[in-house]
N, C-alpha and C positions, 0 to 999 in steps of 0.2 A: 759516390757523391756524399760530401761531408754535410754536417747539420746545418752550418752557416749556408750553403747554397740551397739546401731544402727550404730553409726559412725565407730566403729571398724568393724562390720559386712560388712559394705559398702566398707570400704577400703580393706578388705580382698578380696571381691568379685571382686573389680575393679582391684586389683593386679593380681588375678587369671585370669580375663578375658584377660587383657593385655598381661601376660605371655603365655596364650595358644595361644592367636593370633599371638604373636610374633614366637613361635615355628611353627605354621602353615605357617606362611609366610616365615620363613627361609627354612623349608623343600620344600615348593612349588617353592621358588626362585631358590634353590639349583637344583631341578629338571629341571627347565627351562634353567638355565645357563649350565647345564652339556651337553647340545646338541650343545653349541655355539663353533664355531670354532675361538679361541683367535687369531690365526695367521691372519685370514681374518680381524679380528678386528683391529689389528695393521696395516695390509695393507691399511685398509680404514683410518686410522688415518694418516698414511703418505701422504695420497692423500689430505689432507685438506690445504687449502691456508693458509699460515702463517697469513696473513693481516686480512682475515675473523676471524681468530682464537683471533688476538688482539682485534678486534672490539668486538668480542663476550665477552671477559673479561672486556673491558671497559663498555659494556653495563650492564653486570651482577653486576659490581661496582657500576654504577651509578643508577641501578635499586633501590638499598637500600636507596638511598637519598630520595625516596618517602615516606619512613616510617618516616623520620625525620619530616614531615609535622604533625605527631601526637603531637611531643615536641613543634612545632611552635604553634599550637591550643592551647596546655596546656599553654605555656608561655604568650600568649597574653589573654588569658581567666583570667588568674591569676594575669595580670600586672606585670610580674616579671621584675625586674631590670637587665636583662641579654642580652648580645649582641646576634643578629641572628647567627653569625658566630659561637659562643660558643654552641648554641642551636643545630646547624647542626652537629658540630663536635663530642659532647658528645652524641647525638642521635645516630649518625652513629655507634659510639663505642658500644652503648648499644644494637642496633638492630642487629649488626653482632653477638655479645656473644649471644643473645637470640635465634637467629636462629639456632644455633649450639646446645647450651644446654639451652634450654628455659624453660623446665619443665612447659609448658603451660603457658608461658609469666611471671611467677612469679618471675625469676631472672631479667628479664627487669624491672618489675615494682618495685622491692626492690632496683634496683641500680637508677632508676629515683627517687624515694623517698629520697634516701640518697643525691644526687646530688642537687635536686631542693628544698629541705627544707631550704636551707639557703637563697634563694631568694624570700620567702613569708612568710607572717605572719600567715596566717590561714593554719596550717598543716592538720586540719581536711578535709577542702575542697580540698587541694592538693591529698589527699589519695583518696577522691571520684573521682576526675577526673582522677587519674591514673587507678583507677578500671574500670572507664567507657571506657577508652581507652584499656584496657587490653581485655574486653568484645567485643568491637566494631570491634576489628581485624578480628573476625570472620564474621561481616556482608557482606563483600565483597563476601566471598564465598557463603553465604546464598543467595545474588542477583544473582551469576552466576548458583547456583542451581535452582533458580526460573526460569532462562531461559531455563533450561533443562526441567524442568516440563512442560513449556508452549510450548515446541518443538522449541525454537528458535535455540538451539543447538541440533543436532541429537545424541544421545547416546545410541541408542537402541541395537546397536551390543554388546557393553561392558556391559551394564545392563543385557542382556539375559544370558551372560557367567557368571557374578558375580551378582547374583539376591540379595543377602543380602544387597548390596550397595543401592538398590533402597529404602528400608526404611531409611536409613541413609539420602538419597537425600530428602525426604519429611521433616524429622524431622528437617534437617539444613535449609530448606526452609522457614519454619514457624518462624524461630529466627529472620529474618530481620524485619516483620512488628512488631512483639512483642517489638522488640529492640527499633524501632523509636518510637513508642507509649509510652513505659516506659520512655524512655530518655527525651521526651518532656513535659510528664506529671510530672515527679519528676526527674527533671535536678539537678545535683550538686550545679548550681548556678542559681537562677531564672533570673537573668539578661544576662545569657548565654545559653538560653534554646535550642538553635540549636547546640551546641556543638557536640551532639551525631550524628547528621545528616552531619555536617562537617566530622566527624570521619569515618562515613560510605562512605563517597565520596573517602576519603584517601584510606580506604580498598579495595573499588572496582578497584581503580586505582593500587593498589599494587598487587593485585591477577592477574589482566590483563597484568602486567609488568612481573610478574613472567612466565605467560602463554606465553608471546611473546619471553622471552629468551629461554624457550623450544622449541617453533617454529623456533628461529634462529639456535639453534643446530641441529635441524632436516634438515634446508635449507642446513647447512654447511656439513653435511654427506649425503646429497642427498636424503631425504627421500621425497618422491612425495606424500604428504597427504595435503588436503585442510584445510585452517586456521580454519575453523568452527569445522573440525574433531579434530583438534589438541586441541582446546579449550574444547570440549566435554569430550575428554579422560583425560585432564589435570584436570577438574573438578572432575570427579570420583575418578582419583586417589589421588587428595586432601583430598577428603571426606574419602577415605580408610586410608590415613595417619593420618587424624585427629582421627579417632577411635582408631587406633593402640596406642595412647599416647605417641609415641616416638619422641623426638625432630626432627623437619624436616621431619617427616613421613618416616624416612630412613626404607627401607626395603619394607613396604607395598605400599608406593607410586610408588616405582621402580617395583614392581611386576605387579600393576595394568597397568602401562604405557607399560611395556613389553607384557603383554596379550592383551592390547587394540589396539597395533600396528600390533601384530602378526595376530590378526583376519582381519586387513585390508591388508595383504599380505607383510608387511615390513620385511625384513630379519631379524633375531634377532642380527646379529652382528652389524647392523646398530643402532638398538635401543639401544643396549647396550653401543656403543660408543657416542649416542647422550645424554643418561642418566649420563655417566660419564662426559662429557662436561658440562651438565646443573648443576650438583652436584658443580663441581669446579668453575664454573663462577658464580651461584649464591649464594653458601655458602661460599666456601673457599677464592675467591678472595676478597669478602667484609671482610672477617675475617684478611686477610694479610692487607688490607687498614686499618682497625681498629686497628691493632697492630702497624702500622707504626703512626698512628694519636696519640695514647696513649702514644708514646715515647716522644710527644711534648706537649700534652694536660696535662698530669700528671707529677708527679715528685715534684721538689721544689715548683712549683706553684700549685700542688694538695693540699698542706697543707691550702690554702685559703678556700677550700670547707669546712673545720672544723674550722679552726683558724678565718676565716671570718664570721662565723655565728654569727648574732646579739643576738641570743638566747641562747647562750651556755656560762656559766661562770663555768669553772673548779674549782672543789674542791681542797684542796691542796694536799691531799693524794692519796687515790685510784683513784678517776675520772682523776686526771691529770696524773697518770701514764697509765691507760686504753686509754686516749686521745692521749697520746704520742705514745704508741704502735700503736693506729689506724693510725695515721699520718704517721708512719714508714712503716706499710703496703702499705698505697697509695702511697708514695714516692718511693716505689718499684715497682710500676706498669711499668714504662718505660724500667728498666732493665728486668723486666719479659717478657714483649713484645719483646724485643730484643732477649732474649735468645730463646723464641718460634721460631722467624723468623730465627735464626741461626741454630737450631735444623732441621727445614722444609728446609732449604737451603741445609744442610748437606745431608739429606735423599734424596733429588732430584738429587744431583749431585752424589750421590752413584748409583742410578739407573741409571745415564747417563754413568756410566762406561761401560754399555752395547754397547753404541755407539762407545766408542774408541776399545773395543775387537772386535766389529763386523768390523770395518774398517781394523783392523790390521790382521783379519783372511784372507782377501783377497789382502794384499799389502806386496809387497816384501820386504820393509825396516823394519823389525820386530824390530830392536834395538831402533830405534827412538820411536815406540810404547810402548816398554818395559819402557822407561823412562817416556814418557808421562803419561802412565797409573798409573806408581809408582807414580809420582807426583800428578796426580789427586786424587788418593786414600788416599794418605798420607794427602793432605789438607783436604779432606773430613773427614777424621778420626780426625785430629786436631780440626777441627770445631766442632765435635761431643764431643769432650773431654774436651772442654772449655766451652760448655753450662752453666754449673754451676758457673764457674768462672765469666762469663759475667753477670748471675744473681747477683752474688755477688759483681758486680762492680769492679772487679780486673783489674788494666792495664795490666797487665801480659797476663792474658787471652784475653783481647781485641786486645793486639798486636799479640798473635798466632793467633787469628781469621782474623785480618787484613792481615795478611802474608798468611794465607790460602785462603783468598779471590783472593789475587793477584795471587797465584800459579793456582788456578782453572782457573782465567780469561787467563792465559797464555796457560794452556793445551787446554782450549776451542777454543782459537784463532787458535792454530796449528791443531786442530782434526775437530770436527762438527760445530763449529764457529756459534751457535745460538746467533743472536742478541737480541732475546728477554731474553735469559738468562743472556747474558752479562749486559743487561741493569738491570736486576734484582740484578745481583752481584754488580754493580756499586751503587745502592740504598743501599743496605746492607752496603758496605763499607763506605758510607757517613754516615749511621746511627752509624757505629761503631766509626767514627771519633767523633761525637757529645757525643756518649756514654764515650769515652776515656777522653774528656774534662770534663765530670761530675763525673768520677770515684773517688770514695772517699778511695781507698786503692791501694797501689803499687802491693801488690801480696796477694794471699792466702796461709796459712800454708800448707804445704803437708808434710805428715808424710810418714813413710815406709809401712804401710797398704793401704795408699791411692795409692802409687806408684804400689804397688802389685796389687790391684783391677784394677787400669788404664791399666796395663800390660795385666792382664787376659780379661778385657773388649775389648782391642784392638785386641787380638788374636782372641777372639770370633766373633767380628765385621768383621775382615777379612776373617774369615773361611766363615760366613754367606754369606758375598760379593762374595766369589768364589763359594759357592754352587748356589746361586742365578743366578750368570751368566751363569754357567755351565747349570744349570736346565732349565733356560729360553730358552737358544739356543736349547736344546735337544728338549723341547716342542714345539718350533717353527720349527723345523727340518731344521736348517741352521747351525749346527754343524758338518759340512762334512769333514773338513780338518783334517790331521793327527794332533795328540796331540803335537808332537814335533815342530810344527810350531805354536801353540797357544801361546799367550802372558799370558795365564793363569798359565803357568807352572812355569815361573821365576821370576815374578814381586814381589812376596811376600817378599823376602828378601831385594830387592831393596826399597821396601816401608819402611820396618823397618829401614833400614840404613837412608834415608831422613828423617824420623820422628826424629831419634837419632839426626841428626846433627842438625836440626831446634830447637829441645827442648833444646839440650845442649848450643847452642849459645845464645838463648835467656835467659836461666836459668844463664849463666854466665854473661850476660849484666846486668841482674836485680840484682844478687847478688853484683855486681860492683857498681850499682847505689845505693844499699841498704847501702853499707859501707860508701857512701857519705853522705847519709841522716841521719845515726845514731847520735843521739845528746845525749852527757853525760855532765852534769855539773860539773865543777870542786870542788875539796875538800873545797877550800878557800870560796866559797859561802856557802856551808853546814856549814861550821863552823861560819860564820857571823850569819846566821839563827839561829844556837843553842845558841851563845852568846846572842843574841836579845830576842829569845822566850822561850829558855830552851830546853833541849833534853828530851829523854825517856831512857828506860832499853836497847835500842838496838843503841843508839847514837854512842857508841864505835866502831861499825862495819864498821864505814866510813873509819877506818884506815886499815882494813883488806887487802885492795889491790885487792879484787876480787869483789867488788860491783861497780855498776854504779847509778848515782843519777839523779833524774828528778826534776826540779824546776818549779814553775809556772811562768807567765809573771812578776809578781811584785816582784819575787825573795825574797818571804816572807815564802815560805814552800817548802819542797822538800820530795821525799820518795826515798828508796833504792830498787834497783831490780837487777835481775840476768838475762842473757839469758840462756834458757835450751830448747834444741830442737827447737819446734815452739812456744815457749811461752815466756813471760815475768813474772818472778816469783817475786813478791812484797814481800819484807821483812818488816815485822813489820808495825806499824802504820805511817801515816805521820807526819811530824816533822817542827813545825813552828807556824804560827798564825792559830788558828783553824777557824777563819772566811774565810780562803781562801783554806780550804780543798776541798770543794766542787768543787771549780774551777781547783784545782790542780788534783783532780781525773779526772774530765771530760776531760782535756787537755791530761792527761797520757793516757786514753782510747782512745781518738782520734789518738794520736800518734801512739799506738799499732795497731789500726785499719788500719792506712793507710799503716803501714810497713806489715800487713798481719799476726799479731802475735796474739795469744790468751793470756789474762791475768790471772794469777793465784795468 
């Protein structure tokens, strides 16, 4: 049996094991969650002090800074010419992404290699150091496992309930001494023999920080368990998540935490709420911060990561095209990040419709709530519909989003008035202003099929929103008032009307703006170019009266085009100085892109 066949068999076995374990975890987790009273969980959440919640989110976001120490060690070991601030920012973005879709840390390793290769001469040594960092991330968990083996932390209750984890515990415990010996005997750089030890210290602090975040979540929801017991359950849960091969240990980690605290007599509702807070604080808050950072760290300056490389000289043909494509992808990272943030915002505030409806059910002034709910829902839907436009850097889509944010702020102030959410909306609004200034196009082309798709999508979202609100109230047993007093009955058409007014007004504004921006050279300029450089077989069409002309800045070349639907149809070849054709075509494509037209 050759090595290739062995690798395939090993991969199949690993995938089979991970799939079987995932199915087992899902079934067991479903069985455990089926007995939980979700109404009690929401009641427990309503009791949480909002300042404690803010401190938890700050702590969760700050805890990921510890992981940036890996990159600080890397940059110092390789003597990179890169500022500490840039290292911390880039590292934070990488680690936040790696925590959600890590695939064993390989995504983080790949991004590190791409970013840092331009700051060092020795690419081979860089790869070795990154590999060492990737492996060392497990050493902190290995040290904590050793502390359980030597009974510093008591995990006997959970180990007796989940016996197979004991063997994982022993195996992971052996990893730390083996890693330290190997990293010191065969270091990536003999002048930096203790890099592996430094990474181990960072890993230990990182795992402890994650455990502290979980402990703080428990304190917030009033779980009375000692810190030592928290650490023990956290370690066993982390080992289970490690074996599951799922990024972040989603599922396996949560199941073990649920079972562990259940054995200590903690109500399942509190454990579920604690896990939700932990996942949000330790995983999603850092991702949100990373998306905000990437809006500033990448973009036009991101080209330096490629263009600034001292070791790359692009070829004239294929390579320069590929590098141009790669730079374009990196330049879109800020708009992609903002689009994700806007999508996340729209989803959060769609859920917050529950709060408005709940207040309206018990308030006599239903008309006010009809209007506020319609405005709130319209704004959320407009945000969702313009996510793609924001990614495409359309100014019209960004203005739609900005107006939507303002409407949501107004509705929030007059209803549930959460200062945390208003602060978040202000941050998104500021990012939209920055994006508007960077936007490269006035609007995107919208065809009839796009309008139909958007209409169907809007109806679907509004229907799902209605079902979600009604279903949630039914599940929570608070939907006790007659249907004719519910705001759910009437606001659908008000929502459609508000959206139509907003969309129509802004569409008219941009059509008016477009008519002012439209540029067309006069026929005299075209005649001068033809007289000087000669024409072609289509030159006579300049006199047909239905063509428009586009000239370059030097007025020595032009092309003819027509407007058709959402496209600019180019008629024939450019006319004029052949040396100016490249400049002419580039200027024309930029002109069409800014106005939101396709070029045919």
